[in-house]
Predicted model as a PDB file, atoms N, CA, C, CB and O in Angstrom, pLDDT in the B-factor column:
MODEL        1                                                                  
ATOM      1  N   MET A   1     285.412  16.538  92.374  1.00 91.00           N  
ATOM      2  CA  MET A   1     286.445  16.479  93.390  1.00 91.00           C  
ATOM      3  C   MET A   1     286.649  15.032  93.797  1.00 91.00           C  
ATOM      4  CB  MET A   1     286.078  17.353  94.613  1.00 91.00           C  
ATOM      5  O   MET A   1     285.706  14.244  93.871  1.00 91.00           O  
ATOM      6  N   LYS A   2     287.897  14.706  94.056  1.00 96.00           N  
ATOM      7  CA  LYS A   2     288.248  13.356  94.473  1.00 96.00           C  
ATOM      8  C   LYS A   2     288.761  13.410  95.905  1.00 96.00           C  
ATOM      9  CB  LYS A   2     289.310  12.727  93.522  1.00 96.00           C  
ATOM     10  O   LYS A   2     289.404  14.373  96.322  1.00 96.00           O  
ATOM     11  N   ARG A   3     288.456  12.346  96.644  1.00 97.00           N  
ATOM     12  CA  ARG A   3     288.836  12.278  98.053  1.00 97.00           C  
ATOM     13  C   ARG A   3     289.676  11.029  98.285  1.00 97.00           C  
ATOM     14  CB  ARG A   3     287.581  12.276  98.969  1.00 97.00           C  
ATOM     15  O   ARG A   3     289.275   9.922  97.927  1.00 97.00           O  
ATOM     16  N   TYR A   4     290.856  11.221  98.895  1.00 97.00           N  
ATOM     17  CA  TYR A   4     291.778  10.120  99.134  1.00 97.00           C  
ATOM     18  C   TYR A   4     292.218  10.103 100.594  1.00 97.00           C  
ATOM     19  CB  TYR A   4     292.996  10.226  98.208  1.00 97.00           C  
ATOM     20  O   TYR A   4     292.326  11.149 101.234  1.00 97.00           O  
ATOM     21  N   GLY A   5     292.468   8.921 101.102  1.00 97.00           N  
ATOM     22  CA  GLY A   5     292.947   8.766 102.468  1.00 97.00           C  
ATOM     23  C   GLY A   5     294.446   8.497 102.503  1.00 97.00           C  
ATOM     24  O   GLY A   5     294.956   7.694 101.722  1.00 97.00           O  
ATOM     25  N   TYR A   6     295.145   9.164 103.402  1.00 98.00           N  
ATOM     26  CA  TYR A   6     296.594   9.016 103.551  1.00 98.00           C  
ATOM     27  C   TYR A   6     296.971   8.890 105.021  1.00 98.00           C  
ATOM     28  CB  TYR A   6     297.328  10.208 102.916  1.00 98.00           C  
ATOM     29  O   TYR A   6     296.206   9.259 105.911  1.00 98.00           O  
ATOM     30  N   HIS A   7     298.169   8.360 105.254  1.00 98.00           N  
ATOM     31  CA  HIS A   7     298.691   8.274 106.614  1.00 98.00           C  
ATOM     32  C   HIS A   7     299.205   9.618 107.110  1.00 98.00           C  
ATOM     33  CB  HIS A   7     299.801   7.241 106.684  1.00 98.00           C  
ATOM     34  O   HIS A   7     299.134   9.924 108.300  1.00 98.00           O  
ATOM     35  N   ARG A   8     299.729  10.424 106.172  1.00 98.00           N  
ATOM     36  CA  ARG A   8     300.273  11.732 106.564  1.00 98.00           C  
ATOM     37  C   ARG A   8     300.243  12.677 105.374  1.00 98.00           C  
ATOM     38  CB  ARG A   8     301.721  11.594 107.107  1.00 98.00           C  
ATOM     39  O   ARG A   8     300.085  12.261 104.226  1.00 98.00           O  
ATOM     40  N   LEU A   9     300.398  13.961 105.681  1.00 97.00           N  
ATOM     41  CA  LEU A   9     300.357  15.016 104.665  1.00 97.00           C  
ATOM     42  C   LEU A   9     301.556  15.927 104.865  1.00 97.00           C  
ATOM     43  CB  LEU A   9     299.022  15.828 104.739  1.00 97.00           C  
ATOM     44  O   LEU A   9     301.795  16.408 105.973  1.00 97.00           O  
ATOM     45  N   ARG A  10     302.313  16.168 103.798  1.00 97.00           N  
ATOM     46  CA  ARG A  10     303.422  17.126 103.855  1.00 97.00           C  
ATOM     47  C   ARG A  10     302.958  18.385 103.133  1.00 97.00           C  
ATOM     48  CB  ARG A  10     304.748  16.539 103.204  1.00 97.00           C  
ATOM     49  O   ARG A  10     302.728  18.372 101.924  1.00 97.00           O  
ATOM     50  N   LEU A  11     302.822  19.482 103.895  1.00 94.00           N  
ATOM     51  CA  LEU A  11     302.361  20.751 103.337  1.00 94.00           C  
ATOM     52  C   LEU A  11     303.500  21.473 102.636  1.00 94.00           C  
ATOM     53  CB  LEU A  11     301.767  21.639 104.435  1.00 94.00           C  
ATOM     54  O   LEU A  11     304.670  21.159 102.858  1.00 94.00           O  
ATOM     55  N   SER A  12     303.162  22.434 101.795  1.00 92.00           N  
ATOM     56  CA  SER A  12     304.188  23.184 101.056  1.00 92.00           C  
ATOM     57  C   SER A  12     305.119  23.950 101.991  1.00 92.00           C  
ATOM     58  CB  SER A  12     303.527  24.156 100.079  1.00 92.00           C  
ATOM     59  O   SER A  12     306.243  24.285 101.615  1.00 92.00           O  
ATOM     60  N   SER A  13     304.653  24.229 103.209  1.00 94.00           N  
ATOM     61  CA  SER A  13     305.483  24.923 104.193  1.00 94.00           C  
ATOM     62  C   SER A  13     306.544  24.007 104.801  1.00 94.00           C  
ATOM     63  CB  SER A  13     304.609  25.499 105.296  1.00 94.00           C  
ATOM     64  O   SER A  13     307.444  24.469 105.501  1.00 94.00           O  
ATOM     65  N   GLY A  14     306.430  22.686 104.525  1.00 94.00           N  
ATOM     66  CA  GLY A  14     307.355  21.713 105.107  1.00 94.00           C  
ATOM     67  C   GLY A  14     306.777  21.000 106.312  1.00 94.00           C  
ATOM     68  O   GLY A  14     307.312  19.984 106.756  1.00 94.00           O  
ATOM     69  N   GLU A  15     305.689  21.529 106.839  1.00 96.00           N  
ATOM     70  CA  GLU A  15     305.033  20.899 107.989  1.00 96.00           C  
ATOM     71  C   GLU A  15     304.480  19.533 107.587  1.00 96.00           C  
ATOM     72  CB  GLU A  15     303.896  21.805 108.541  1.00 96.00           C  
ATOM     73  O   GLU A  15     303.934  19.366 106.496  1.00 96.00           O  
ATOM     74  N   VAL A  16     304.631  18.560 108.488  1.00 97.00           N  
ATOM     75  CA  VAL A  16     304.092  17.223 108.264  1.00 97.00           C  
ATOM     76  C   VAL A  16     302.954  17.000 109.258  1.00 97.00           C  
ATOM     77  CB  VAL A  16     305.205  16.124 108.418  1.00 97.00           C  
ATOM     78  O   VAL A  16     303.134  17.146 110.466  1.00 97.00           O  
ATOM     79  N   VAL A  17     301.779  16.645 108.732  1.00 97.00           N  
ATOM     80  CA  VAL A  17     300.599  16.382 109.555  1.00 97.00           C  
ATOM     81  C   VAL A  17     300.380  14.882 109.553  1.00 97.00           C  
ATOM     82  CB  VAL A  17     299.328  17.151 109.027  1.00 97.00           C  
ATOM     83  O   VAL A  17     300.189  14.275 108.498  1.00 97.00           O  
ATOM     84  N   GLU A  18     300.407  14.284 110.738  1.00 97.00           N  
ATOM     85  CA  GLU A  18     300.172  12.848 110.864  1.00 97.00           C  
ATOM     86  C   GLU A  18     298.683  12.565 110.834  1.00 97.00           C  
ATOM     87  CB  GLU A  18     300.798  12.298 112.159  1.00 97.00           C  
ATOM     88  O   GLU A  18     297.898  13.331 111.392  1.00 97.00           O  
ATOM     89  N   GLY A  19     298.287  11.494 110.202  1.00 93.00           N  
ATOM     90  CA  GLY A  19     296.880  11.140 110.031  1.00 93.00           C  
ATOM     91  C   GLY A  19     296.460  10.012 110.935  1.00 93.00           C  
ATOM     92  O   GLY A  19     297.029   9.805 112.007  1.00 93.00           O  
ATOM     93  N   PRO A  20     295.476   9.298 110.498  1.00 97.00           N  
ATOM     94  CA  PRO A  20     294.980   9.255 109.126  1.00 97.00           C  
ATOM     95  C   PRO A  20     294.194  10.514 108.776  1.00 97.00           C  
ATOM     96  CB  PRO A  20     294.108   8.023 108.920  1.00 97.00           C  
ATOM     97  O   PRO A  20     293.598  11.157 109.641  1.00 97.00           O  
ATOM     98  N   LEU A  21     294.208  10.849 107.486  1.00 97.00           N  
ATOM     99  CA  LEU A  21     293.501  12.041 107.039  1.00 97.00           C  
ATOM    100  C   LEU A  21     292.995  11.874 105.616  1.00 97.00           C  
ATOM    101  CB  LEU A  21     294.405  13.263 107.135  1.00 97.00           C  
ATOM    102  O   LEU A  21     293.405  10.974 104.883  1.00 97.00           O  
ATOM    103  N   VAL A  22     292.088  12.777 105.253  1.00 98.00           N  
ATOM    104  CA  VAL A  22     291.486  12.786 103.925  1.00 98.00           C  
ATOM    105  C   VAL A  22     291.927  14.051 103.216  1.00 98.00           C  
ATOM    106  CB  VAL A  22     289.931  12.697 104.000  1.00 98.00           C  
ATOM    107  O   VAL A  22     291.831  15.145 103.772  1.00 98.00           O  
ATOM    108  N   VAL A  23     292.411  13.907 101.987  1.00 98.00           N  
ATOM    109  CA  VAL A  23     292.717  15.069 101.163  1.00 98.00           C  
ATOM    110  C   VAL A  23     291.686  15.133 100.043  1.00 98.00           C  
ATOM    111  CB  VAL A  23     294.175  14.999 100.591  1.00 98.00           C  
ATOM    112  O   VAL A  23     291.287  14.108  99.490  1.00 98.00           O  
ATOM    113  N   VAL A  24     291.264  16.347  99.719  1.00 98.00           N  
ATOM    114  CA  VAL A  24     290.287  16.567  98.652  1.00 98.00           C  
ATOM    115  C   VAL A  24     291.005  17.297  97.525  1.00 98.00           C  
ATOM    116  CB  VAL A  24     289.033  17.384  99.162  1.00 98.00           C  
ATOM    117  O   VAL A  24     291.602  18.352  97.737  1.00 98.00           O  
ATOM    118  N   LEU A  25     290.939  16.726  96.324  1.00 97.00           N  
ATOM    119  CA  LEU A  25     291.632  17.280  95.171  1.00 97.00           C  
ATOM    120  C   LEU A  25     290.628  17.765  94.137  1.00 97.00           C  
ATOM    121  CB  LEU A  25     292.577  16.240  94.556  1.00 97.00           C  
ATOM    122  O   LEU A  25     289.571  17.158  93.961  1.00 97.00           O  
ATOM    123  N   ASP A  26     290.956  18.863  93.449  1.00 97.00           N  
ATOM    124  CA  ASP A  26     290.088  19.368  92.385  1.00 97.00           C  
ATOM    125  C   ASP A  26     290.366  18.603  91.091  1.00 97.00           C  
ATOM    126  CB  ASP A  26     290.301  20.895  92.175  1.00 97.00           C  
ATOM    127  O   ASP A  26     291.138  17.644  91.093  1.00 97.00           O  
ATOM    128  N   ALA A  27     289.749  19.014  89.998  1.00 95.00           N  
ATOM    129  CA  ALA A  27     289.891  18.326  88.714  1.00 95.00           C  
ATOM    130  C   ALA A  27     291.331  18.346  88.193  1.00 95.00           C  
ATOM    131  CB  ALA A  27     288.969  18.959  87.686  1.00 95.00           C  
ATOM    132  O   ALA A  27     291.715  17.483  87.402  1.00 95.00           O  
ATOM    133  N   SER A  28     292.128  19.323  88.630  1.00 95.00           N  
ATOM    134  CA  SER A  28     293.537  19.417  88.226  1.00 95.00           C  
ATOM    135  C   SER A  28     294.450  18.707  89.211  1.00 95.00           C  
ATOM    136  CB  SER A  28     293.958  20.878  88.098  1.00 95.00           C  
ATOM    137  O   SER A  28     295.672  18.825  89.130  1.00 95.00           O  
ATOM    138  N   LEU A  29     293.852  17.962  90.148  1.00 92.00           N  
ATOM    139  CA  LEU A  29     294.566  17.217  91.187  1.00 92.00           C  
ATOM    140  C   LEU A  29     295.359  18.114  92.123  1.00 92.00           C  
ATOM    141  CB  LEU A  29     295.492  16.217  90.553  1.00 92.00           C  
ATOM    142  O   LEU A  29     296.415  17.725  92.622  1.00 92.00           O  
ATOM    143  N   ARG A  30     294.846  19.321  92.359  1.00 94.00           N  
ATOM    144  CA  ARG A  30     295.429  20.233  93.348  1.00 94.00           C  
ATOM    145  C   ARG A  30     294.669  20.089  94.652  1.00 94.00           C  
ATOM    146  CB  ARG A  30     295.395  21.710  92.849  1.00 94.00           C  
ATOM    147  O   ARG A  30     293.451  19.908  94.657  1.00 94.00           O  
ATOM    148  N   LEU A  31     295.389  20.168  95.751  1.00 95.00           N  
ATOM    149  CA  LEU A  31     294.781  20.067  97.077  1.00 95.00           C  
ATOM    150  C   LEU A  31     293.873  21.264  97.323  1.00 95.00           C  
ATOM    151  CB  LEU A  31     295.866  19.978  98.175  1.00 95.00           C  
ATOM    152  O   LEU A  31     294.307  22.411  97.223  1.00 95.00           O  
ATOM    153  N   THR A  32     292.601  20.991  97.648  1.00 96.00           N  
ATOM    154  CA  THR A  32     291.671  22.077  97.956  1.00 96.00           C  
ATOM    155  C   THR A  32     291.338  22.120  99.437  1.00 96.00           C  
ATOM    156  CB  THR A  32     290.394  21.928  97.144  1.00 96.00           C  
ATOM    157  O   THR A  32     291.045  23.184  99.982  1.00 96.00           O  
ATOM    158  N   GLU A  33     291.384  20.964 100.088  1.00 96.00           N  
ATOM    159  CA  GLU A  33     291.148  20.916 101.532  1.00 96.00           C  
ATOM    160  C   GLU A  33     291.630  19.583 102.070  1.00 96.00           C  
ATOM    161  CB  GLU A  33     289.646  21.128 101.865  1.00 96.00           C  
ATOM    162  O   GLU A  33     291.905  18.653 101.311  1.00 96.00           O  
ATOM    163  N   TRP A  34     291.731  19.503 103.395  1.00 97.00           N  
ATOM    164  CA  TRP A  34     292.060  18.248 104.050  1.00 97.00           C  
ATOM    165  C   TRP A  34     291.470  18.261 105.448  1.00 97.00           C  
ATOM    166  CB  TRP A  34     293.594  18.021 104.094  1.00 97.00           C  
ATOM    167  O   TRP A  34     291.211  19.327 106.007  1.00 97.00           O  
ATOM    168  N   HIS A  35     291.255  17.080 106.016  1.00 97.00           N  
ATOM    169  CA  HIS A  35     290.783  16.955 107.389  1.00 97.00           C  
ATOM    170  C   HIS A  35     291.164  15.584 107.925  1.00 97.00           C  
ATOM    171  CB  HIS A  35     289.252  17.172 107.474  1.00 97.00           C  
ATOM    172  O   HIS A  35     291.451  14.658 107.168  1.00 97.00           O  
ATOM    173  N   ARG A  36     291.160  15.480 109.233  1.00 97.00           N  
ATOM    174  CA  ARG A  36     291.486  14.206 109.872  1.00 97.00           C  
ATOM    175  C   ARG A  36     290.343  13.216 109.662  1.00 97.00           C  
ATOM    176  CB  ARG A  36     291.765  14.404 111.387  1.00 97.00           C  
ATOM    177  O   ARG A  36     289.168  13.583 109.694  1.00 97.00           O  
ATOM    178  N   LEU A  37     290.706  11.976 109.452  1.00 95.00           N  
ATOM    179  CA  LEU A  37     289.735  10.908 109.289  1.00 95.00           C  
ATOM    180  C   LEU A  37     289.398  10.371 110.675  1.00 95.00           C  
ATOM    181  CB  LEU A  37     290.279   9.776 108.353  1.00 95.00           C  
ATOM    182  O   LEU A  37     290.259   9.819 111.360  1.00 95.00           O  
ATOM    183  N   VAL A  38     288.143  10.534 111.082  1.00 92.00           N  
ATOM    184  CA  VAL A  38     287.743  10.109 112.424  1.00 92.00           C  
ATOM    185  C   VAL A  38     286.797   8.908 112.393  1.00 92.00           C  
ATOM    186  CB  VAL A  38     287.080  11.264 113.157  1.00 92.00           C  
ATOM    187  O   VAL A  38     286.418   8.395 113.445  1.00 92.00           O  
ATOM    188  N   GLY A  39     286.417   8.460 111.208  1.00 92.00           N  
ATOM    189  CA  GLY A  39     285.534   7.308 111.056  1.00 92.00           C  
ATOM    190  C   GLY A  39     285.337   7.024 109.582  1.00 92.00           C  
ATOM    191  O   GLY A  39     285.925   7.684 108.726  1.00 92.00           O  
ATOM    192  N   GLU A  40     284.508   6.040 109.292  1.00 91.00           N  
ATOM    193  CA  GLU A  40     284.221   5.718 107.892  1.00 91.00           C  
ATOM    194  C   GLU A  40     283.624   6.923 107.178  1.00 91.00           C  
ATOM    195  CB  GLU A  40     283.264   4.517 107.797  1.00 91.00           C  
ATOM    196  O   GLU A  40     282.752   7.607 107.713  1.00 91.00           O  
ATOM    197  N   GLU A  41     284.101   7.173 105.965  1.00 94.00           N  
ATOM    198  CA  GLU A  41     283.551   8.248 105.132  1.00 94.00           C  
ATOM    199  C   GLU A  41     283.273   7.681 103.752  1.00 94.00           C  
ATOM    200  CB  GLU A  41     284.529   9.473 105.048  1.00 94.00           C  
ATOM    201  O   GLU A  41     284.087   6.946 103.194  1.00 94.00           O  
ATOM    202  N   ALA A  42     282.130   8.024 103.213  1.00 94.00           N  
ATOM    203  CA  ALA A  42     281.780   7.577 101.870  1.00 94.00           C  
ATOM    204  C   ALA A  42     282.656   8.268 100.833  1.00 94.00           C  
ATOM    205  CB  ALA A  42     280.295   7.846 101.580  1.00 94.00           C  
ATOM    206  O   ALA A  42     283.072   9.412 101.016  1.00 94.00           O  
ATOM    207  N   MET A  43     282.926   7.565  99.757  1.00 95.00           N  
ATOM    208  CA  MET A  43     283.621   8.119  98.590  1.00 95.00           C  
ATOM    209  C   MET A  43     285.074   8.521  98.871  1.00 95.00           C  
ATOM    210  CB  MET A  43     282.865   9.318  98.082  1.00 95.00           C  
ATOM    211  O   MET A  43     285.595   9.431  98.226  1.00 95.00           O  
ATOM    212  N   VAL A  44     285.728   7.857  99.821  1.00 96.00           N  
ATOM    213  CA  VAL A  44     287.149   8.107 100.089  1.00 96.00           C  
ATOM    214  C   VAL A  44     287.917   6.860  99.665  1.00 96.00           C  
ATOM    215  CB  VAL A  44     287.408   8.452 101.614  1.00 96.00           C  
ATOM    216  O   VAL A  44     287.652   5.760 100.149  1.00 96.00           O  
ATOM    217  N   GLU A  45     288.868   7.043  98.760  1.00 96.00           N  
ATOM    218  CA  GLU A  45     289.716   5.934  98.307  1.00 96.00           C  
ATOM    219  C   GLU A  45     290.988   5.961  99.143  1.00 96.00           C  
ATOM    220  CB  GLU A  45     290.043   6.038  96.763  1.00 96.00           C  
ATOM    221  O   GLU A  45     291.705   6.961  99.159  1.00 96.00           O  
ATOM    222  N   TRP A  46     291.271   4.848  99.844  1.00 96.00           N  
ATOM    223  CA  TRP A  46     292.455   4.792 100.700  1.00 96.00           C  
ATOM    224  C   TRP A  46     293.689   4.539  99.840  1.00 96.00           C  
ATOM    225  CB  TRP A  46     292.306   3.689 101.786  1.00 96.00           C  
ATOM    226  O   TRP A  46     293.728   3.594  99.051  1.00 96.00           O  
ATOM    227  N   VAL A  47     294.700   5.397 100.003  1.00 97.00           N  
ATOM    228  CA  VAL A  47     295.954   5.276  99.280  1.00 97.00           C  
ATOM    229  C   VAL A  47     297.059   4.871 100.243  1.00 97.00           C  
ATOM    230  CB  VAL A  47     296.309   6.596  98.566  1.00 97.00           C  
ATOM    231  O   VAL A  47     297.876   4.005  99.931  1.00 97.00           O  
ATOM    232  N   GLY A  48     297.084   5.501 101.419  1.00 96.00           N  
ATOM    233  CA  GLY A  48     298.149   5.251 102.386  1.00 96.00           C  
ATOM    234  C   GLY A  48     299.375   6.081 102.050  1.00 96.00           C  
ATOM    235  O   GLY A  48     299.373   6.828 101.071  1.00 96.00           O  
ATOM    236  N   GLY A  49     300.408   5.958 102.843  1.00 97.00           N  
ATOM    237  CA  GLY A  49     301.632   6.695 102.586  1.00 97.00           C  
ATOM    238  C   GLY A  49     301.498   8.168 102.879  1.00 97.00           C  
ATOM    239  O   GLY A  49     300.704   8.572 103.729  1.00 97.00           O  
ATOM    240  N   THR A  50     302.278   8.978 102.171  1.00 97.00           N  
ATOM    241  CA  THR A  50     302.340  10.415 102.390  1.00 97.00           C  
ATOM    242  C   THR A  50     301.892  11.168 101.136  1.00 97.00           C  
ATOM    243  CB  THR A  50     303.765  10.837 102.790  1.00 97.00           C  
ATOM    244  O   THR A  50     302.340  10.863 100.031  1.00 97.00           O  
ATOM    245  N   PHE A  51     301.014  12.144 101.309  1.00 97.00           N  
ATOM    246  CA  PHE A  51     300.636  13.034 100.216  1.00 97.00           C  
ATOM    247  C   PHE A  51     301.462  14.300 100.361  1.00 97.00           C  
ATOM    248  CB  PHE A  51     299.091  13.349 100.224  1.00 97.00           C  
ATOM    249  O   PHE A  51     301.485  14.906 101.432  1.00 97.00           O  
ATOM    250  N   CYS A  52     302.143  14.707  99.291  1.00 96.00           N  
ATOM    251  CA  CYS A  52     302.950  15.938  99.311  1.00 96.00           C  
ATOM    252  C   CYS A  52     302.243  17.005  98.509  1.00 96.00           C  
ATOM    253  CB  CYS A  52     304.377  15.692  98.749  1.00 96.00           C  
ATOM    254  O   CYS A  52     301.942  16.827  97.329  1.00 96.00           O  
ATOM    255  N   GLU A  53     301.984  18.123  99.177  1.00 89.00           N  
ATOM    256  CA  GLU A  53     301.302  19.252  98.529  1.00 89.00           C  
ATOM    257  C   GLU A  53     302.199  19.906  97.512  1.00 89.00           C  
ATOM    258  CB  GLU A  53     300.852  20.282  99.561  1.00 89.00           C  
ATOM    259  O   GLU A  53     301.797  20.874  96.866  1.00 89.00           O  
TER     260      GLU A  53                                                      
ENDMDL                                                                          
END                                                                             
């Protein structure tokens, strides 16, 4: 699983979640989970911008 940091997340429902937040992707690069970034986290690559589900 890969973990990336973004400023915001656009869900498939159209809802936009403002961050900063971390998205976790599986081997096929599908979103498996996300959470708000509240401090330094190991193994998170910061991308910035918006992640669209």
